[in-house]
C-alpha positions as CSV (number, residue, x, y, z in Angstrom):
1,M,121.6,53.1,155.0
2,E,120.7,56.7,155.5
3,E,123.2,57.3,158.3
4,A,125.8,55.4,155.9
5,Y,125.0,57.8,153.2
6,R,125.0,61.1,154.8
7,L,127.0,63.4,152.7
8,T,129.3,66.6,153.8
9,T,129.1,69.2,151.3
10,H,132.1,71.7,151.1
11,P,132.1,75.3,149.8
12,L,133.3,75.4,146.1
13,L,135.9,77.7,144.6
14,I,133.8,78.5,141.2
15,V,135.7,80.5,138.2
16,I,133.5,81.9,135.2
17,S,135.5,82.6,132.2
18,G,135.3,82.8,128.3
19,P,135.7,85.3,125.7
20,A,135.3,89.0,125.9
21,G,131.5,89.8,125.4
22,V,130.3,86.5,126.1
23,G,128.3,88.1,129.3
24,K,130.3,87.1,132.2
25,D,129.4,90.0,134.2
26,A,125.8,89.6,133.2
27,V,125.6,85.9,134.6
28,L,127.4,87.1,138.0
29,D,124.8,90.0,138.3
30,S,121.9,87.4,137.8
31,L,123.5,85.1,140.4
32,R,123.5,87.7,142.8
33,Q,119.6,87.6,143.1
34,W,120.0,83.6,143.7
35,E,119.2,82.4,147.2
36,H,122.3,80.6,147.5
37,P,125.2,81.2,149.9
38,L,127.5,82.8,147.4
39,H,130.6,85.2,148.0
40,F,131.4,87.3,145.1
41,V,135.2,87.9,145.1
42,V,136.3,91.7,145.2
43,T,139.4,92.3,143.3
44,A,142.1,94.1,144.7
45,T,144.1,97.0,142.9
46,D,147.2,99.3,143.2
47,R,145.3,102.6,141.7
48,P,143.5,105.1,143.8
49,P,139.7,104.9,144.4
50,R,137.6,107.1,142.1
51,P,135.1,109.3,143.6
52,G,132.2,107.1,145.1
53,E,134.1,104.0,145.1
54,I,134.3,102.2,148.4
55,H,137.1,99.8,149.8
56,G,136.3,96.4,150.2
57,V,133.1,96.8,147.7
58,D,134.0,97.8,144.5
59,Y,137.9,97.1,144.9
60,F,140.4,96.3,147.7
61,F,142.6,99.3,147.4
62,Y,146.3,99.1,148.1
63,T,149.3,101.4,147.5
64,P,151.7,100.0,144.7
65,A,154.3,99.2,147.8
66,E,151.3,97.0,149.4
67,F,150.7,95.3,146.3
68,E,154.0,94.2,145.5
69,R,154.7,93.1,149.3
70,M,151.2,91.0,148.5
71,I,152.8,89.4,145.4
72,E,156.2,88.7,147.1
73,Q,154.4,87.0,150.0
74,D,152.3,85.0,147.7
75,E,149.3,86.3,149.2
76,L,147.4,86.6,145.9
77,L,145.4,83.8,144.2
78,E,146.2,85.4,140.7
79,H,147.3,88.6,139.6
80,A,147.9,90.6,136.5
81,L,149.2,94.0,135.1
82,V,146.2,95.5,133.2
83,Y,146.8,98.7,131.6
84,G,149.6,99.9,133.9
85,Q,147.5,98.8,137.0
86,H,148.1,95.7,139.0
87,K,144.8,93.5,139.7
88,G,144.5,90.7,142.0
89,I,142.5,88.5,144.2
90,P,143.7,88.2,147.8
91,K,143.9,84.6,149.3
92,Q,142.9,85.8,152.5
93,Q,139.5,86.8,151.2
94,V,139.1,83.4,149.6
95,R,139.9,81.5,152.9
96,E,137.5,83.6,155.0
97,A,134.4,82.9,152.5
98,I,135.1,79.3,152.1
99,A,135.7,79.1,156.2
100,S,132.3,80.7,156.5
101,G,130.5,78.0,154.4
102,K,129.9,80.1,151.3
103,D,130.7,79.1,147.7
104,V,133.0,81.5,146.3
105,I,132.6,82.9,142.7
106,M,134.9,85.1,140.4
107,R,135.0,86.0,136.9
108,L,138.6,85.7,135.3
109,D,140.2,85.4,131.8
110,V,141.2,82.3,130.8
111,Q,144.9,82.5,131.7
112,G,143.7,83.8,135.4
113,A,141.5,80.4,135.4
114,A,144.4,78.5,134.5
115,T,146.5,80.1,137.2
116,V,143.7,79.2,139.7
117,R,143.7,75.8,138.8
118,R,147.3,75.5,139.1
119,I,147.1,76.6,142.9
120,A,143.7,75.2,143.7
121,P,143.2,71.8,141.5
122,E,139.7,71.3,142.9
123,A,138.2,74.6,142.0
124,L,135.4,74.4,139.7
125,L,136.0,75.9,136.1
126,I,133.1,77.1,133.9
127,F,133.5,78.3,130.3
128,L,131.0,80.6,128.9
129,F,130.7,80.0,125.2
130,A,129.0,81.9,122.3
131,S,130.0,81.6,118.7
132,K,132.2,84.5,117.2
133,E,129.2,85.6,114.8
134,E,127.1,86.3,118.1
135,L,129.7,88.2,119.6
136,I,130.3,90.4,117.0
137,Q,126.6,91.1,116.9
138,R,126.6,91.8,120.3
139,M,129.7,94.0,120.7
140,T,128.4,95.9,117.5
141,K,125.0,96.4,119.2
142,R,126.2,97.7,122.5
143,D,128.1,100.3,120.8
144,S,130.7,100.8,123.7
145,D,133.5,99.4,121.8
146,T,135.7,101.0,119.0
147,A,136.0,99.0,115.7
148,E,139.8,98.5,117.0
149,Q,139.1,97.0,120.2
150,I,136.4,94.6,118.8
151,E,138.9,93.6,116.1
152,R,141.4,92.9,118.9
153,R,138.9,91.0,121.1
154,L,138.0,88.8,118.0
155,A,141.7,88.0,117.6
156,E,141.8,86.8,121.1
157,Y,138.7,84.7,120.6
158,D,140.7,81.6,118.9
159,Q,143.5,81.6,121.5
160,E,140.9,81.9,124.5
161,L,138.9,79.0,122.9
162,A,142.1,76.7,122.9
163,Y,142.0,76.7,126.8
164,I,138.5,75.3,126.6
165,H,139.6,71.6,127.4
166,D,140.9,72.7,130.7
167,F,137.7,73.6,132.2
168,D,135.1,71.1,133.9
169,Y,132.0,72.5,132.1
170,V,131.0,74.7,129.2
171,V,127.8,76.7,129.2
172,I,126.7,78.1,125.6
173,N,125.2,81.7,126.1
174,R,122.9,81.7,123.0
175,Q,121.5,84.7,121.5
176,N,118.0,85.6,123.3
177,Q,118.6,82.5,125.8
178,F,120.4,84.1,128.6
179,P,117.9,82.7,131.3
180,Q,118.9,79.3,130.3
181,A,122.8,79.9,130.6
182,V,122.2,81.2,134.1
183,A,119.9,78.3,134.9
184,Q,122.5,75.9,133.7
185,V,125.4,77.4,135.8
186,K,122.7,77.3,138.7
187,A,122.3,73.6,137.8
188,I,126.1,72.8,137.6
189,I,126.7,74.5,141.1
190,Q,123.6,72.2,142.7
191,A,125.1,69.1,141.2
192,E,128.5,69.7,142.3
193,H,127.2,70.0,145.9
194,C,125.8,66.3,145.2
195,R,129.0,64.6,144.7
196,V,129.7,61.4,146.5
197,K,133.5,62.8,146.4
198,P,133.1,66.6,147.0
199,R,135.9,69.0,146.0
200,R,137.8,70.2,148.6
201,V,139.5,73.5,148.2
202,R,142.9,74.2,150.0
203,L,144.7,77.3,150.0
């Protein structure tokens, strides 16, 4: 019986998404301390590196022509033009990490998550949620956003929430309960590796 029930695990492609200010980067930072084989995706960009930035660590830096070639040859898992600069995730980076046996994790906006789901239907999508009232408190407290930026992000909140049913899991990041949110994300990843019918990501 034990031999018959021996399971083969497959690396996961994990997307963390949710509204601005919900704590996506903080969750990823915490997961970096976790003793679990995770590859944290490095984003590609066509802007030049700033002083101290390292190719392959902070970003993959490409010229605009190189980035356009990657788009044309379908070498990006998803990409977007952000404030006049292209950003995207190279498929080859994800393929190599999965081939090494590591789970791949990335943070994306809800539209980027939808793109990944379309290209890789077996991706694991986790929506990080907080109420609008809590987000207002957080963005106001951190004092790094202007009133205009806060207003714009809150206007996008309802639009982003409309994507929630496209996700596999929702994790609520409540005020002063951040460790519990991280624990839930870990539990989801661990549970996914116990599936009888595992996700098999193909790119």
